[in-house]
C-alpha positions in Angstrom: 23.4 -10.1 6.7 22.9 -13.3 7.7 21.9 -15.5 4.9 20.2 -19.1 4.3 23.4 -20.4 3.8 25.1 -19.4 6.6 22.6 -21.2 8.9 22.9 -24.2 6.7 27.0 -24.1 7.3 26.6 -23.5 10.6 23.9 -26.6 11.7 25.6 -28.7 9.4 22.5 -29.2 6.9 21.2 -28.5 3.5 19.7 -25.0 2.0 16.8 -27.3 1.3 16.3 -28.3 5.2 16.8 -24.6 6.5 13.9 -23.5 4.2 11.7 -26.2 5.3 12.6 -25.7 9.2 11.3 -22.0 8.1 8.4 -22.7 6.2 7.5 -26.3 6.6 8.6 -27.3 9.9 6.6 -30.4 10.2 8.6 -32.3 7.7 11.8 -31.5 9.5 13.0 -34.3 12.5 12.9 -32.7 15.9 16.4 -33.0 16.8 17.6 -31.4 13.2 14.7 -28.5 13.8 15.9 -28.0 17.1 19.5 -27.6 16.1 18.3 -25.2 13.0 16.4 -23.0 14.8 19.2 -22.6 17.3 21.5 -21.4 15.0 18.8 -19.1 13.4 18.3 -17.2 16.8 21.9 -17.2 17.7 23.1 -15.5 13.9 19.8 -13.7 13.5 18.7 -15.2 10.5 15.4 -13.2 9.2 14.3 -15.1 6.1 13.9 -12.6 2.9 9.9 -12.7 2.7 10.1 -10.3 -0.6 12.0 -13.0 -2.4 9.4 -15.7 -1.2 6.5 -14.1 -2.4 8.0 -13.2 -5.5 9.0 -17.1 -6.0 5.6 -18.1 -4.9 3.7 -15.6 -7.1 1.1 -14.5 -4.2 1.8 -12.4 -1.3 1.1 -13.0 2.4 0.2 -9.4 3.1 -2.9 -7.5 2.1 -3.6 -3.9 3.3 -5.9 -1.7 4.6 -6.4 1.9 3.6 -8.7 3.7 5.8 -10.0 7.6 5.5 -9.1 8.3 9.2 -7.5 6.0 12.2 -8.1 8.9 14.6 -11.7 7.5 14.6 -12.3 4.7 16.6 -14.7 3.1 14.1 -11.7 2.6 11.6 -9.6 1.2 14.1 -12.3 -1.6 15.2 -12.7 -2.1 11.4 -8.8 -2.9 11.1 -9.3 -5.5 14.2 -12.0 -7.4 12.1 -10.0 -7.1 9.2 -6.6 -8.6 11.3 -9.0 -11.7 12.4 -9.8 -12.6 9.5 -6.5 -12.4 7.7 -4.4 -14.2 10.7 -7.2 -17.0 10.6 -5.8 -17.5 6.6 -2.0 -17.1 7.9 -2.0 -13.5 6.4 -1.1 -10.5 7.5 -2.5 -6.6 7.3 -0.5 -3.1 7.1 -2.7 -0.6 7.9 -2.6 3.0 6.1 -4.3 6.3 7.0 -5.1 8.6 4.2 -6.4 11.4 6.3 -9.4 11.9 3.7 -6.6 13.4 1.6 -6.5 12.2 -2.5 -3.2 13.1 -2.7 -2.0 10.9 0.4 -4.7 8.2 -1.0 -3.1 8.2 -3.9 0.2 7.8 -3.0 -0.3 4.9 -0.5 -2.2 3.1 -3.8 0.8 3.5 -5.8 3.1 2.3 -2.9 1.0 -0.7 -2.6 1.0 -1.8 -6.1 4.6 -1.4 -5.8 5.0 -3.6 -3.1 2.6 -6.2 -4.9 0.7 -6.7 -1.8 -2.3 -9.5 -2.1 -5.1 -7.1 -2.1 -6.4 -4.0 -0.6 -9.2 -2.8 1.7 -10.2 0.4 0.5 -12.2 2.9 2.4 -11.8 5.8 -0.5 -12.3 9.7 -0.3 -13.9 9.3 -3.3 -14.7 6.8 -5.9 -12.3 4.4 -6.8 -8.8 4.8 -8.1 -7.4 3.5 -11.7 -4.3 2.1 -10.0 -6.3 -1.1 -9.5 -7.6 -1.9 -12.7 -4.4 -0.6 -14.7 -2.3 -2.6 -12.5 -5.1 -5.8 -11.5 -4.6 -5.4 -8.3 -7.5 -7.2 -6.4 -9.4 -4.8 -3.8 -13.0 -5.0 -1.8 -14.3 -1.1 -0.8 -15.3 -0.8 3.2 -17.6 1.7 4.1 -18.3 2.2 0.4 -21.0 0.7 -1.7 -19.8 -0.1 -5.8 -21.6 -1.6 -8.8 -21.0 -5.3 -8.9 -19.5 -5.4 -11.9 -16.6 -3.4 -10.8 -15.7 -5.1 -7.2 -16.6 -6.9 -4.1 -18.0 -4.0 -1.3 -19.1 -3.9 2.2 -21.3 -1.5 3.5 -23.7 -0.3 5.8 -27.1 1.4 4.4 -26.5 5.0 5.7 -29.7 6.2 4.1 -31.6 4.3 6.5 -29.0 5.2 9.2 -29.8 9.0 8.8 -33.4 8.4 8.5 -33.4 6.2 12.0 -32.0 9.6 13.6 -34.4 12.2 12.3 -37.0 9.7 12.7 -36.5 9.2 16.6 -35.7 13.0 16.9 -39.3 13.6 15.3 -41.0 10.9 17.1 -39.3 12.8 20.4 -40.9 15.9 19.5 -38.4 18.1 17.9 -39.1 20.0 15.1 -36.4 22.3 14.9 -33.0 19.9 14.0 -30.1 20.5 12.8 -28.0 18.0 10.8 -23.7 18.4 11.4 -22.5 16.8 8.5 -18.9 16.2 7.4 -17.2 16.9 4.0 -19.7 16.4 1.5 -16.9 14.7 -0.9 -17.6 11.4 1.6 -20.1 9.5 -0.1 -21.2 8.3 3.6 -21.8 11.8 4.6 -23.8 12.2 1.5 -26.0 8.9 2.2 -26.6 10.1 5.8 -28.0 13.6 4.8 -30.4 11.9 2.2 -31.7 10.1 5.0 -32.5 13.1 7.3 -34.0 14.9 4.3 -36.5 11.9 3.7 -37.1 11.2 7.0 -37.9 15.1 7.5 -40.1 15.4 4.2 -43.5 16.6 4.9 -43.2 16.7 9.0 -43.0 20.4 8.7 -39.9 20.0 10.8 -37.0 23.1 9.8 -33.9 21.5 8.9 -30.5 23.0 9.3 -27.6 21.8 7.6 -24.1 22.8 8.9 -21.0 21.2 7.0 -17.6 20.7 8.4 -14.2 19.9 7.0 -13.5 17.1 8.8 -15.1 14.5 11.0 -13.3 14.9 14.4 -14.1 16.7 17.6 -12.7 19.9 16.8 -15.0 20.3 13.9 -17.9 19.3 16.1 -16.9 21.9 18.6 -16.9 24.5 16.0 -20.3 23.1 14.7 -21.8 23.6 18.3 -20.3 27.2 18.5 -22.1 27.8 14.9 -25.5 26.1 16.5 -25.2 28.4 20.0 -25.2 31.2 17.8 -28.5 30.6 16.1 -31.8 32.1 16.5 -33.9 30.5 17.0 -32.0 27.7 18.0 -32.8 24.1 17.2 -33.8 21.6 20.1 -32.0 19.0 18.6 -29.1 18.1 16.2 -27.8 14.6 14.6 -24.0 14.1 13.8 -22.5 12.4 11.1 -20.1 11.0 13.2 -19.7 10.1 17.2 -16.5 12.7 17.2 -18.5 15.5 16.0 -21.4 14.6 18.3 -18.9 14.4 21.2 -17.3 17.9 20.2 -20.8 19.6 20.2 -21.9 18.1 23.5 -18.6 19.8 24.9 -19.6 22.9 23.5 -23.1 22.5 24.9 -21.7 21.5 28.3 -18.8 24.4 28.2 -22.1 27.1 27.5 -24.0 25.9 29.9 -26.7 23.9 27.6 -28.6 21.2 29.4 -28.5 17.9 27.1 -30.8 16.6 26.4 -33.5 19.4 28.1 -32.4 22.1 25.9 -30.4 20.2 23.1 -30.8 16.5 22.4 -27.5 15.3 20.2 -27.5 11.6 18.3 -24.1 10.3 16.9 -23.2 7.8 14.4 -21.0 4.7 14.7 -21.8 3.9 18.2 -18.0 4.3 19.1 -16.9 3.0 22.5 -16.5 6.9 23.6 -20.2 7.1 23.0 -21.3 5.2 25.6 -18.5 6.6 28.2 -19.4 10.5 27.2 -20.8 12.9 30.0 -23.7 12.7 28.7 -24.0 9.0 27.3 -24.8 9.4 23.3 -27.9 7.9 21.3 -26.0 7.0 18.2 -26.8 4.8 15.0 -24.3 1.6 15.3 -22.9 0.2 12.7 -21.2 -3.2 13.2 -17.3 -1.8 12.7 -15.4 -5.1 13.1 -18.0 -7.0 11.1 -17.6 -4.6 7.9 -13.9 -5.2 8.3 -14.0 -9.1 9.2 -16.2 -9.6 6.0 -14.3 -7.2 3.6 -11.2 -9.6 4.4 -13.1 -12.4 3.9 -14.0 -11.3 0.7 -10.8 -10.6 -0.4 -9.2 -13.7 0.7 -12.1 -15.5 -1.4 -11.1 -13.9 -4.2 -7.1 -14.5 -4.5 -7.3 -18.1 -3.5 -5.8 -18.3 -6.5 -7.9 -21.4 -8.2 -9.2 -21.1 -11.1 -12.8 -20.1 -10.2 -13.8 -16.8 -11.9 -14.4 -14.2 -9.5 -17.9 -13.2 -8.9 -17.9 -9.8 -6.7 -20.4 -9.6 -4.2 -22.1 -6.5 -2.5 -22.5 -6.8 1.3 -25.1 -4.6 3.1 -25.4 -4.7 6.7 -28.5 -2.7 8.2 -27.8 0.0 10.8 -29.5 0.0 14.4 -30.3 2.9 16.8 -28.9 2.9 20.2 -31.3 5.2 22.7 -29.1 6.8 25.7 -29.6 9.7 28.0 -28.6 12.6 25.2 -32.1 12.2 23.8 -34.2 11.0 26.6 -36.2 13.8 26.7 -39.8 14.5 25.2 -39.8 18.3 23.8 -43.7 19.5 24.8 
């Protein structure tokens, strides 16, 4: 591999000058900078970032570990985190746990070994001792945590579940189903809690269908189960939009009219929700703001100053976006 000494020798300058061209170009004269950059380009020199970070004691890389990159919600979240990181001259590597505890633990160990600046974590279940044991800064994303433990950025999912169920009640529905994801996920438990609290004392009948994943295929399977129920619910709220899209596909395939025979509400308000064959009513959570805010908290906690770290808990309020999938009043 071409090293910094090779570049310095070829350009006829010192190693320190080459280092300045790469790291502090403003202190080098334009003529020298142009000559050194030409040699760097010709030789294909790439600086040893890991060595530089080891000397500096701080990495310029933060990590984002999410539950499912197949869900557009997490893609938007990653965009927000990247925007905040790039504003600070940092980079983000994104990892996907696929809702697997084992894969999550493997990634966390790898990130600790790589000495990343910190981790933005959307955990499968709770937090991991890897951080506390190895003193890796982290911020929980889309998950609440006690302030003495860490900073967190989340949405009030209990309120979100109540918004969806309340909307269906106000539309006249009294047989309501909730298609939930894996109960190990705190978000799923909170959304179900919100549904139950909104329906309490209403006289409405609630049916809960759990799925093993939060994806379209699981939604289609849940839709098939809904079709087999007797009496069939007149409305369904799904723990995320991918499940709702799967339920919608099952209804359309079976000739069930949405929303006349089955109203559907999703959660997240991903781009595909508005573009569905029947545009989905959905509970919106600000994915990009979640990612950006989490990254800003992590950056603030890892600046390297002598100020004590003060953990913060930021909670956003969800918003109901009403579309055609529920615009029908049950008489």
